[in-house]
N, C-alpha and C positions, 0 to 999 in steps of 0.2 A: 144260374148253372149248381146242380147236386152235384154233391162231392162223389159219387160214383159214375158219372159223366168226367170230371174232374181225373179220376183215377185211369176210367178207362182212357182218356185222351195222352196222360203221362203214359200207360203201360207201350200203346201204341204208337208214340215220340221215342221211348225205348227200342220197341222193338226193332223200329224205323234207322234208329239209332247203330244196333247192334247189325244189323244187314247190312247198313251202309259202311261198319269199321268191315267187316268180313271180306265185303267188295272190293276195297282197298287194298286189302292183307292179300285178296288176290292177286288183282291186278300189280303190285307192289313184288310178289311171288313171281308170278308172270314175267313183267319188264326184268327183274335180275337174273331171271334166267336167261330170258332171249340176250340179254349184255353180255351174260357169261359163255353164252354159245357162239354167239354170230356176231357181236362186236368186235371182245376183247381179239377176237383171234382175226379177226377182217387188220384193226389194229395192228397187231404183230406180225402179220406178213408185210403190211405199209412201211413198217417201220423196220424191217429187216430190210424190204426191196430200198429202202431211201437210202438204207445206210451201204448198199450196193450201189446204187447209182454214183453216190456222195464218192465212191473210192476208184468206180469206176473213171469219174471227172475226175479228180484229183492223180490217176494214173495218166490219163491220154492228156492233159491239162503239161504233165511233168515231162513228157517224151514232147511235145509240140516245142517247150523250150528246149527241152535237150536237142532238138534237130534243127531249130532255130539259129541257134547258142551255134554249132556245129556249123550250117552255113554261113551265119557271117562268120565263123573263124575261116573256115574256106575261100569265103571272097574279100577277105581283109587280108590275109597271107596272100593271094595271088596279086591284088592291086599293089599290096606291100613290094615283094619282089620285084616287081615290074617297075615300082618308082625309084626303086632301091638303084636299079639299074642304070635307070634313067638320070637319079641323081648325081650316082659315080661317074657316069658317059660326061655329061655336062662341067664335071667339078674337072677332071681328069682333063677335058679339051679346054677349059680355060687355063690350066696348071701349066699345060703344054705350049699355050699360046706366049702366057708369061714367061718362059724359060727361053721362047730362041732370044 
């Protein structure tokens, strides 16, 4: 190969390299623009929505726990009062029988 042909091939290779580099830079800039305009806002909205849903879930769990606790307290109080009356009656009956 002659020196001129080698020079031409080298120049063509450099031109292709420069073109490829420019195209890569353009794609990189386009990708950054796309991420900035579309992906980041979508992720921000998703994060905000997840935070809101988490707060709602915690509030619902607390409300459910409060209702369950109140319901259990009502049931326990009702059973305890009837149980106390029954025990008092039995003890009173036994003491009354023993005191005769």
